[in-house]
C-alpha positions in Angstrom: 0.0 0.0 0.0 1.4 3.4 -1.0 1.5 6.5 1.1 -1.5 8.1 -0.6 -3.7 5.0 0.1 -2.5 5.1 3.7 -3.6 8.7 4.1 -7.0 7.9 2.5 -7.5 5.0 4.8 -6.6 7.0 7.8 -9.0 9.7 6.7 -11.8 7.2 6.2 -11.1 5.7 9.7 -11.3 9.2 11.2 -14.6 9.7 9.4 -16.1 6.7 11.0 -15.5 3.9 8.5 -14.4 0.5 9.8 -11.3 -1.1 8.4 -13.2 -3.5 6.1 -15.2 -0.5 4.6 -11.9 1.2 3.9 -10.5 -1.7 2.0 -13.8 -2.0 0.0 -13.7 1.7 -0.7 -10.3 1.6 -2.3 -11.5 -1.2 -4.7 -14.4 0.9 -6.0 -14.2 3.0 -9.2 -13.8 6.7 -8.5 -17.4 7.6 -9.2 -18.6 5.0 -6.7 -16.0 6.4 -4.2 -17.5 9.9 -4.6 -21.0 8.5 -4.1 -20.0 6.5 -1.0 -18.4 9.7 0.5 -21.5 11.7 -0.2 -23.7 9.0 1.4 -21.5 8.9 4.5 -21.5 12.7 4.7 -25.3 12.7 4.6 -25.4 10.0 7.3 -23.1 11.9 9.6 -25.1 15.1 9.1 -28.3 13.3 9.9 -26.7 12.0 13.1 -25.4 15.5 13.9 -28.8 17.1 13.5 -30.4 14.4 15.7 -27.8 15.0 18.4 -28.4 18.8 18.1 -32.1 18.2 18.6 -31.4 16.2 21.7 -29.1 18.9 23.0 -31.8 21.5 22.5 -34.2 19.4 24.5 -31.7 19.2 27.3 -31.0 22.9 27.2 -34.7 23.7 27.4 -35.1 21.5 30.5 -32.0 23.1 32.1 -33.5 26.5 31.4 -36.8 25.5 33.0 -35.0 24.2 36.1 -32.9 27.4 36.4 -36.0 29.6 36.0 -37.9 27.6 38.6 -35.0 27.8 41.1 -34.8 31.6 40.6 -38.6 32.0 41.1 -38.3 29.9 44.3 -35.4 32.0 45.5 -37.4 35.2 44.8 -40.4 33.9 46.7 -38.3 32.7 49.7 -35.9 35.6 49.5 
């Protein structure tokens, strides 16, 4: 394996591919490689958006607790 392939594999691993997917990727024609990269990118973006939605839910709950605690402090204060 040459240096360029090693860099590609490392990049794919860093992007979430498993070793067998990396080997399969290198065997594909260039157009299929591009399509595979686009599919992986869409998959990661979908995961990212879902994680962001979950974070927003948690942030909302944290905000609600903080406001409730402030109201209670003001009432007891």
